[in-house]
N, CA, C and O of each residue as an XYZ file, in Angstrom:
620
protein
N      -8.260     -0.383    -46.564
C      -8.017     -1.834    -46.385
C      -9.232     -2.313    -44.883
O      -9.504     -1.804    -43.795
N      -9.640     -3.484    -45.607
C     -10.489     -4.226    -44.484
C      -9.821     -5.357    -43.707
O      -9.474     -6.279    -44.444
N      -9.501     -5.563    -42.176
C      -8.932     -5.965    -41.434
C      -9.864     -7.015    -40.955
O     -10.851     -6.658    -40.310
N      -9.669     -8.213    -41.188
C     -10.540     -8.927    -40.165
C      -9.367     -9.902    -39.247
O      -8.426    -10.588    -39.646
N      -9.860     -9.638    -37.928
C      -9.189    -10.311    -36.715
C     -10.017    -11.527    -36.074
O     -11.220    -11.606    -35.826
N      -8.956    -12.467    -35.886
C      -9.826    -13.686    -35.501
C      -8.878    -14.145    -34.395
O      -7.658    -13.999    -34.461
N      -9.626    -14.797    -33.215
C      -8.953    -15.012    -32.293
C      -8.833    -16.828    -32.626
O      -9.793    -17.388    -33.156
N      -7.789    -17.482    -32.316
C      -7.699    -18.826    -31.967
C      -9.148    -19.313    -31.330
O      -9.787    -18.683    -30.486
N      -9.497    -20.499    -31.888
C     -10.469    -21.361    -31.227
C     -10.004    -21.964    -29.810
O      -8.933    -21.836    -29.215
N     -11.332    -22.757    -29.427
C     -10.718    -23.571    -27.843
C      -9.539    -24.390    -28.246
O      -9.460    -25.067    -29.271
N      -8.563    -24.239    -27.249
C      -7.665    -25.145    -27.430
C      -7.013    -26.013    -25.630
O      -7.365    -25.747    -24.481
N      -6.217    -26.823    -26.031
C      -6.049    -27.532    -24.837
C      -5.471    -26.767    -23.850
O      -4.735    -25.829    -24.155
N      -5.778    -27.131    -22.371
C      -4.932    -26.548    -21.502
C      -3.791    -26.383    -21.642
O      -3.354    -26.916    -22.662
N      -3.011    -25.808    -20.991
C      -1.272    -25.632    -20.788
C      -0.457    -26.966    -21.196
O      -0.694    -27.712    -20.246
N       0.160    -27.489    -21.862
C       0.900    -28.571    -21.983
C       2.194    -28.540    -21.432
O       2.310    -27.775    -20.475
N       3.174    -29.146    -21.765
C       4.688    -28.882    -21.556
C       5.112    -27.687    -22.515
O       6.095    -26.989    -22.267
N       4.492    -27.544    -23.367
C       5.116    -26.292    -24.083
C       3.742    -25.516    -24.954
O       2.966    -26.117    -25.697
N       3.712    -24.386    -24.704
C       2.462    -23.645    -25.027
C       2.459    -23.441    -26.507
O       1.286    -23.484    -26.877
N       3.142    -23.270    -27.357
C       3.331    -23.250    -28.644
C       2.434    -24.506    -29.166
O       1.529    -24.251    -29.960
N       2.632    -25.759    -28.783
C       2.061    -26.969    -29.228
C       0.830    -27.171    -28.812
O       0.442    -28.317    -29.043
N      -0.068    -26.364    -28.189
C      -1.345    -26.771    -27.476
C      -2.189    -26.703    -28.788
O      -2.050    -25.705    -29.494
N      -3.042    -27.677    -29.165
C      -3.677    -28.083    -29.875
C      -5.014    -27.926    -30.076
O      -5.472    -27.913    -28.933
N      -6.008    -27.787    -30.920
C      -7.681    -27.216    -30.792
C      -7.910    -28.353    -30.156
O      -7.210    -29.358    -30.268
N      -9.307    -28.200    -29.175
C      -9.901    -29.403    -28.784
C     -10.963    -29.661    -30.065
O     -10.937    -29.113    -31.167
N     -11.856    -30.620    -29.588
C     -13.151    -31.155    -30.556
C     -14.128    -29.679    -30.729
O     -14.837    -29.398    -31.695
N     -13.983    -29.127    -29.883
C     -14.751    -28.033    -29.559
C     -14.046    -26.991    -30.538
O     -14.412    -26.527    -31.618
N     -13.138    -26.835    -29.928
C     -12.164    -25.803    -30.998
C     -11.914    -25.944    -32.567
O     -11.558    -25.058    -33.344
N     -12.248    -27.557    -32.889
C     -12.103    -27.515    -34.325
C     -13.461    -27.025    -35.210
O     -13.570    -26.496    -36.317
N     -14.609    -27.527    -34.018
C     -15.894    -27.212    -34.609
C     -16.164    -25.590    -34.841
O     -16.851    -25.052    -35.709
N     -15.426    -25.022    -33.822
C     -15.595    -23.416    -33.682
C     -14.821    -22.764    -34.992
O     -15.159    -21.731    -35.569
N     -13.777    -23.556    -35.298
C     -12.660    -22.736    -36.561
C     -13.733    -23.151    -38.034
O     -13.995    -22.373    -38.951
N     -14.186    -24.514    -37.904
C     -15.278    -24.649    -38.671
C     -16.348    -23.856    -38.977
O     -16.569    -23.545    -40.147
N     -17.013    -23.502    -38.112
C     -18.083    -22.853    -37.989
C     -17.733    -21.346    -38.486
O     -18.550    -20.867    -39.273
N     -16.544    -20.484    -38.100
C     -16.094    -19.705    -38.648
C     -16.009    -19.351    -39.960
O     -16.521    -18.371    -40.500
N     -15.201    -20.372    -40.534
C     -15.284    -20.868    -41.944
C     -16.132    -20.920    -42.887
O     -15.943    -20.631    -44.068
N     -17.320    -21.381    -42.262
C     -18.621    -21.473    -42.945
C     -19.326    -20.038    -43.046
O     -19.917    -19.555    -44.012
N     -19.055    -19.395    -41.546
C     -19.606    -18.060    -41.767
C     -19.364    -16.999    -42.764
O     -20.149    -16.321    -43.426
N     -17.858    -17.034    -42.692
C     -17.101    -16.220    -43.739
C     -17.640    -16.528    -45.186
O     -18.075    -15.631    -45.909
N     -17.589    -17.791    -45.549
C     -17.965    -18.319    -46.888
C     -19.357    -18.012    -46.829
O     -19.586    -17.335    -47.832
N     -20.488    -18.174    -46.115
C     -21.692    -18.030    -46.440
C     -21.979    -15.899    -46.400
O     -23.022    -15.383    -46.803
N     -21.176    -15.358    -46.018
C     -21.251    -13.783    -45.857
C     -20.477    -13.321    -46.745
O     -20.288    -12.105    -46.725
N     -19.880    -14.046    -47.664
C     -18.834    -13.223    -48.493
C     -17.583    -12.298    -47.956
O     -16.974    -11.387    -48.517
N     -17.447    -12.842    -46.748
C     -16.193    -12.080    -45.992
C     -14.831    -13.110    -46.277
O     -14.356    -14.058    -45.652
N     -14.409    -12.300    -47.755
C     -12.982    -13.069    -48.158
C     -12.072    -12.450    -48.177
O     -12.007    -11.670    -49.127
N     -11.139    -12.447    -47.381
C      -9.664    -11.926    -47.535
C      -9.113    -12.115    -48.361
O      -9.582    -13.171    -48.787
N      -8.117    -11.728    -49.178
C      -7.422    -11.726    -50.106
C      -5.707    -13.026    -49.157
O      -4.952    -13.748    -49.808
N      -5.690    -12.903    -48.191
C      -4.627    -13.624    -47.832
C      -4.837    -13.575    -46.009
O      -5.280    -12.663    -45.311
N      -4.440    -14.630    -45.710
C      -4.575    -15.132    -43.946
C      -3.419    -14.839    -43.635
O      -2.701    -15.218    -44.561
N      -2.568    -14.174    -42.510
C      -1.940    -14.373    -41.781
C      -1.993    -14.920    -40.313
O      -2.741    -14.442    -39.459
N      -1.047    -16.069    -40.073
C      -1.640    -16.288    -38.876
C      -0.259    -16.620    -37.732
O       0.863    -16.840    -38.187
N      -0.508    -16.617    -36.365
C       0.599    -16.906    -35.602
C       1.202    -18.291    -36.019
O       0.599    -19.139    -36.676
N       2.766    -18.421    -35.433
C       2.843    -19.838    -36.147
C       2.423    -21.237    -35.124
O       2.580    -22.435    -35.359
N       1.867    -20.583    -33.982
C       1.770    -21.478    -32.966
C       0.695    -22.448    -33.201
O      -0.244    -21.966    -33.835
N       0.587    -23.505    -32.917
C      -0.606    -24.733    -33.298
C      -2.069    -24.302    -33.261
O      -2.993    -24.634    -34.004
N      -2.053    -23.621    -32.389
C      -3.685    -23.404    -31.905
C      -4.107    -22.436    -33.112
O      -5.185    -22.717    -33.636
N      -3.488    -21.463    -33.567
C      -3.669    -20.134    -34.411
C      -3.671    -20.827    -35.479
O      -4.681    -20.560    -36.130
N      -2.707    -21.963    -36.216
C      -2.480    -22.704    -37.222
C      -3.858    -23.293    -37.620
O      -4.518    -23.042    -38.628
N      -4.209    -24.343    -36.340
C      -5.008    -25.070    -36.669
C      -6.811    -24.228    -36.673
O      -7.803    -24.824    -37.093
N      -6.833    -23.260    -36.295
C      -7.870    -22.163    -36.324
C      -7.965    -21.554    -37.792
O      -8.986    -21.360    -38.452
N      -6.753    -21.323    -38.106
C      -6.670    -20.215    -39.667
C      -7.080    -21.466    -40.990
O      -7.876    -21.274    -41.909
N      -6.267    -22.750    -40.731
C      -6.477    -23.597    -41.844
C      -7.613    -23.886    -42.272
O      -7.717    -23.625    -43.470
N      -8.694    -24.399    -41.727
C      -9.973    -24.574    -42.224
C     -10.456    -23.230    -42.632
O     -11.164    -23.288    -43.637
N     -10.319    -22.276    -42.246
C     -11.127    -21.050    -42.924
C     -10.107    -20.771    -44.536
O     -10.515    -20.955    -45.683
N      -8.902    -20.349    -44.160
C      -7.993    -20.605    -45.500
C      -8.793    -21.836    -46.741
O      -9.148    -21.618    -47.899
N      -8.845    -22.737    -46.169
C      -9.084    -23.835    -46.751
C     -10.454    -23.658    -47.831
O     -10.443    -23.605    -49.061
N     -11.344    -23.607    -47.101
C     -12.622    -23.312    -47.260
C     -13.074    -21.782    -48.356
O     -13.922    -21.679    -49.242
N     -12.152    -20.843    -47.839
C     -12.258    -19.316    -48.732
C     -11.385    -19.536    -49.842
O     -11.340    -18.669    -50.714
N     -10.563    -20.747    -49.958
C      -9.550    -20.978    -51.053
C      -8.169    -19.614    -51.110
O      -7.702    -19.193    -52.168
N      -7.815    -19.218    -49.957
C      -7.055    -18.203    -49.781
C      -5.808    -18.683    -48.994
O      -5.947    -19.339    -47.962
N      -4.666    -18.375    -49.455
C      -3.488    -18.618    -48.944
C      -3.290    -18.523    -47.495
O      -3.827    -17.591    -46.896
N      -2.422    -19.571    -46.723
C      -2.184    -18.893    -45.303
C      -0.719    -18.797    -44.948
O      -0.103    -19.809    -45.283
N      -0.151    -18.072    -44.495
C       1.114    -17.448    -44.530
C       1.430    -17.604    -42.644
O       0.538    -17.286    -41.857
N       2.229    -17.908    -42.357
C       2.746    -17.802    -40.835
C       3.388    -16.417    -40.915
O       4.037    -15.981    -41.866
N       3.050    -15.667    -39.534
C       3.610    -14.506    -39.054
C       4.031    -14.468    -37.918
O       3.169    -14.317    -37.052
N       5.143    -14.557    -37.570
C       5.904    -14.520    -36.628
C       5.536    -13.325    -35.595
O       5.678    -13.508    -34.385
N       5.137    -12.292    -36.030
C       4.929    -10.968    -35.215
C       3.512    -11.056    -34.836
O       2.932    -10.012    -34.536
N       2.786    -12.360    -34.810
C       1.494    -12.802    -34.522
C       1.362    -13.615    -33.303
O       0.416    -13.590    -32.516
N       2.670    -14.509    -33.226
C       3.016    -15.631    -32.078
C       2.433    -15.066    -30.825
O       1.958    -15.930    -30.088
N       2.341    -13.761    -30.367
C       1.944    -13.442    -28.653
C       3.422    -12.793    -28.375
O       4.543    -13.140    -28.749
N       2.951    -11.683    -27.544
C       3.853    -10.872    -27.179
C       4.720     -9.819    -27.811
O       5.560     -9.203    -27.156
N       4.508     -9.622    -29.082
C       4.923     -8.602    -29.748
C       4.678     -7.338    -29.183
O       3.758     -7.177    -28.381
N       5.644     -6.161    -29.641
C       5.213     -4.862    -29.210
C       4.336     -4.245    -30.189
O       4.356     -4.826    -31.274
N       3.721     -3.432    -30.132
C       2.420     -2.292    -30.716
C       3.142     -2.278    -32.043
O       2.592     -2.589    -33.100
N       4.703     -1.811    -31.907
C       5.257     -0.974    -33.167
C       5.386     -2.204    -33.790
O       5.017     -2.224    -34.964
N       5.822     -3.265    -33.305
C       6.099     -4.548    -34.502
C       4.778     -5.033    -35.201
O       4.629     -5.163    -36.416
N       3.821     -5.284    -34.197
C       2.482     -5.458    -34.558
C       1.965     -4.665    -35.640
O       1.207     -5.165    -36.472
N       2.338     -3.413    -35.687
C       2.157     -2.390    -36.767
C       2.931     -2.624    -38.005
O       2.462     -2.923    -39.103
N       4.274     -2.435    -37.669
C       4.987     -2.881    -38.825
C       4.827     -4.116    -39.331
O       5.106     -4.270    -40.520
N       4.343     -5.265    -38.545
C       4.037     -6.584    -39.273
C       2.760     -6.122    -40.128
O       2.708     -6.924    -41.060
N       1.883     -5.359    -40.229
C       0.521     -5.280    -40.663
C       1.088     -4.107    -41.888
O       0.525     -4.116    -42.983
N       1.992     -3.319    -41.674
C       2.278     -2.298    -42.706
C       2.828     -3.107    -43.998
O       2.547     -2.817    -45.161
N       3.471     -3.928    -43.679
C       4.109     -4.912    -45.001
C       3.207     -5.569    -45.552
O       3.551     -6.109    -46.603
N       1.755     -5.786    -45.094
C       0.712     -6.313    -45.924
C      -0.096     -5.292    -46.503
O      -1.084     -5.712    -47.106
N       0.062     -4.130    -46.477
C      -0.699     -3.149    -46.796
C      -1.473     -2.813    -48.130
O      -2.391     -2.013    -48.309
N      -0.731     -3.795    -49.156
C      -1.581     -3.966    -50.422
C      -2.413     -4.741    -50.634
O      -2.896     -4.850    -51.761
N      -2.732     -5.353    -49.791
C      -3.835     -6.068    -49.316
C      -5.190     -5.172    -49.403
O      -4.983     -4.025    -49.007
N      -6.241     -5.362    -49.734
C      -7.410     -4.448    -49.273
C      -8.605     -5.314    -48.513
O      -9.639     -4.948    -47.955
N      -7.936     -6.800    -48.763
C      -8.699     -7.696    -47.276
C      -7.821     -8.398    -46.748
O      -7.082     -9.058    -47.479
N      -7.677     -8.439    -45.359
C      -6.414     -9.370    -44.871
C      -6.898     -9.841    -43.534
O      -7.580     -9.013    -42.931
N      -6.752    -10.667    -43.105
C      -7.550    -11.476    -42.382
C      -5.871    -12.029    -41.362
O      -4.978    -12.753    -41.802
N      -5.942    -11.371    -39.953
C      -5.249    -11.577    -39.059
C      -5.686    -13.060    -38.108
O      -6.888    -13.264    -37.941
N      -4.767    -13.958    -37.570
C      -5.440    -15.122    -36.513
C      -4.160    -15.114    -35.243
O      -2.997    -15.345    -35.577
N      -4.395    -14.925    -34.296
C      -3.794    -14.883    -33.069
C      -4.241    -15.003    -31.976
O      -5.233    -15.716    -31.829
N      -3.693    -14.391    -30.945
C      -3.793    -14.517    -29.460
C      -4.290    -13.093    -28.507
O      -4.313    -11.885    -28.743
N      -4.635    -13.896    -27.404
C      -4.752    -12.538    -26.382
C      -3.573    -12.501    -25.420
O      -2.845    -13.431    -25.074
N      -3.542    -11.050    -25.020
C      -4.330     -9.969    -25.492
C      -3.786     -9.028    -26.434
O      -3.940     -7.818    -26.263
N      -3.182     -9.484    -27.383
C      -2.572     -8.842    -28.279
C      -3.624     -8.390    -29.122
O      -3.775     -7.211    -29.442
N      -4.424     -9.425    -29.515
C      -5.678     -8.939    -30.542
C      -6.228     -7.878    -29.893
O      -6.114     -6.832    -30.530
N      -6.862     -7.771    -28.701
C      -7.805     -6.564    -28.481
C      -7.105     -5.872    -28.355
O      -7.442     -4.839    -28.936
N      -5.878     -5.763    -27.713
C      -5.269     -4.270    -27.557
C      -4.630     -3.751    -28.723
O      -4.214     -2.593    -28.740
N      -4.490     -4.728    -29.960
C      -4.034     -4.391    -31.303
C      -5.621     -3.547    -31.912
O      -5.463     -2.375    -32.256
N      -6.831     -4.036    -32.010
C      -8.086     -3.587    -32.115
C      -8.320     -2.401    -31.227
O      -8.947     -1.467    -31.729
N      -7.970     -2.308    -30.157
C      -8.505     -1.316    -29.579
C      -7.729      0.335    -29.463
O      -8.112      1.446    -29.096
N      -6.335     -0.298    -30.047
C      -5.815      0.636    -30.448
C      -5.763      1.339    -31.829
O      -5.506      2.535    -31.966
N      -6.007      0.556    -32.746
C      -6.439      0.786    -34.154
C      -7.568      1.643    -34.138
O      -7.595      2.675    -34.808
N      -8.634      1.223    -33.310
C      -9.761      2.286    -33.473
C      -9.680      3.406    -32.276
O     -10.727      3.777    -31.745
N      -8.526      3.888    -31.902
C      -8.484      4.779    -31.083
C      -8.914      4.685    -29.409
O      -9.100      5.771    -28.861
N      -9.047      3.688    -28.743
C      -9.610      3.046    -27.659
C      -8.399      3.561    -26.653
O      -7.453      2.790    -26.489
N      -8.397      4.654    -26.072
C      -7.401      4.925    -24.996
C      -6.723      3.841    -24.239
O      -7.314      3.038    -23.516
N      -5.430      3.871    -24.454
C      -4.676      2.559    -23.777
C      -4.910      1.285    -24.539
O      -4.256      0.288    -24.232
N      -5.924      1.237    -25.652
C      -6.177     -0.004    -26.416
C      -7.230     -0.924    -25.608
O      -7.528     -2.028    -26.064
N      -7.608     -0.605    -24.792
C      -8.669     -1.399    -23.849
C     -10.276     -1.222    -24.340
O     -10.582     -0.332    -25.134
N     -10.990     -1.898    -23.941
C     -12.289     -1.386    -24.110
C     -12.856     -2.507    -25.381
O     -14.063     -2.596    -25.608
N     -11.830     -3.331    -26.158
C     -12.134     -4.517    -26.932
C     -11.724     -5.717    -26.173
O     -10.708     -5.658    -25.480
N     -12.613     -7.090    -26.261
C     -12.572     -8.273    -26.024
C     -12.480     -9.202    -26.605
O     -13.351    -10.040    -26.370
N     -11.577     -9.506    -27.490
C     -12.024    -11.175    -28.230
C     -12.265    -12.374    -27.493
O     -11.400    -12.839    -26.750
N     -12.875    -12.664    -27.579
C     -13.342    -14.536    -27.231
C     -12.660    -15.072    -27.823
O     -12.090    -14.428    -28.704
N     -12.363    -16.417    -27.686
C     -12.063    -17.499    -28.537
C     -13.037    -17.651    -29.764
O     -14.261    -17.567    -29.662
N     -12.440    -17.854    -30.788
C     -13.163    -17.874    -32.179
C     -13.788    -16.791    -32.570
O     -14.413    -16.848    -33.629
N     -13.762    -15.601    -31.831
C     -14.384    -14.232    -32.292
C     -13.681    -13.558    -33.508
O     -12.474    -13.336    -33.597
N     -14.521    -13.307    -34.314
C     -14.266    -12.153    -35.344
C     -14.593    -10.852    -35.702
O     -15.719    -10.491    -36.044
N     -13.632    -10.165    -35.625
C     -13.516     -8.768    -35.711
C     -13.282     -7.749    -36.919
O     -12.097     -7.550    -37.187
N     -14.059     -7.196    -37.550
C     -13.724     -6.675    -38.731
C     -13.680     -5.009    -38.277
O     -14.461     -4.389    -37.554
N     -12.491     -4.562    -38.973
C     -12.287     -3.063    -39.270
C     -11.762     -2.654    -40.345
O     -11.095     -3.371    -41.091
N     -12.105     -1.000    -40.602
C     -11.539     -0.462    -41.920
C     -10.857      0.440    -41.586
O     -11.066      1.089    -40.561
N      -9.903      0.650    -42.400
C      -8.822      1.775    -42.115
C      -8.043      1.879    -43.426
O      -7.743      0.919    -44.136
N      -7.795      2.980    -43.624
C      -6.375      3.453    -44.799
C      -5.092      2.771    -44.763
O      -4.566      2.295    -45.769
N      -4.512      2.720    -43.410
C      -3.527      2.406    -42.930
C      -3.122      1.943    -41.809
O      -3.124      2.881    -41.012
N      -2.710      0.822    -41.228
C      -2.654      0.258    -39.755
C      -1.901      1.278    -39.109
O      -0.683      1.324    -39.286
N      -2.381      1.956    -38.509
C      -2.136      3.192    -37.469
C      -2.984      3.302    -36.483
O      -4.189      3.051    -36.521
N      -2.262      3.738    -35.454
C      -3.322      3.908    -34.017
C      -4.182      5.082    -34.266
O      -3.842      6.214    -34.609
N      -5.505      4.548    -34.001
C      -6.691      5.606    -34.219
C      -7.286      5.735    -35.524
O      -8.311      6.386    -35.725
N      -6.560      5.035    -36.524
C      -7.103      5.182    -37.916
C      -8.011      4.302    -38.446
O      -8.376      4.492    -39.606
N      -8.430      3.413    -37.845
C      -9.691      2.292    -38.026
C     -10.850      2.683    -37.472
O     -10.916      3.453    -36.513
N     -12.110      2.017    -38.224
C     -13.379      1.727    -37.814
C     -13.658      0.515    -37.452
O     -13.041     -0.445    -37.914
N     -14.875      0.368    -36.353
C     -15.143     -0.836    -35.874
C     -16.029     -1.357    -37.273
O     -16.441     -0.323    -37.799
N     -16.298     -2.072    -37.752
C     -17.368     -2.596    -38.819
C     -18.123     -3.676    -37.862
O     -19.351     -3.617    -37.795
N     -17.421     -4.649    -37.130
C     -18.299     -5.588    -36.398
C     -17.525     -6.712    -35.596
O     -16.463     -7.069    -36.105
N     -17.868     -7.258    -34.532
C     -17.354     -7.834    -33.837
C     -18.506     -8.952    -33.209
O     -19.429     -8.589    -32.480
N     -18.282    -10.342    -33.618
C     -19.147    -11.366    -33.867
C     -18.523    -12.627    -32.971
O     -17.510    -13.152    -33.432
N     -18.934    -13.023    -32.017
C     -18.637    -14.302    -31.352
C     -19.079    -15.502    -31.948
O     -20.024    -15.605    -32.730
N     -18.271    -16.493    -31.498
C     -18.439    -17.420    -32.754
C     -19.920    -18.207    -32.498
O     -20.552    -18.814    -33.363
N     -20.269    -18.048    -31.197
C     -21.976    -18.792    -30.781
C     -22.973    -18.052    -31.730
O     -24.050    -18.613    -31.930
N     -22.741    -16.899    -32.313
C     -23.849    -15.976    -32.968
C     -23.445    -16.370    -34.388
O     -24.145    -15.873    -35.271
N     -22.398    -17.208    -34.792
C     -22.149    -17.757    -36.259
C     -23.089    -18.633    -36.798
O     -22.934    -19.083    -37.934
């Protein structure tokens, strides 16, 4: 399985509801840049799973539209899920050879670190709108190989 991990793009500062924070103009440009980058490099997931939070959905949507890929809201990506819940959530999509997930920090960095077997899950830092790619047979701790981590500024 190729797993693409995308952190949401730049969003508004805290509002009355964290779940309703929208992308800023810069964040919308970052999301478009990621979409163009993926298209231009042939990085084509079969499915995109996104946190249901507004800023993640607004990041995932341009990528899904440009690549012609279905976008599905996945509650386990909303933030604050346990590692077991995230691994179980991914396991449910193991039938896909290429999957993209879009979510939040610190969950994504911790997940990536755990999947590549970094002690304690530390050692990976996902900046806003960064794209990371892992390869693994199955979503298990220590089972993945890091292919790349690219910040949006290099796309």
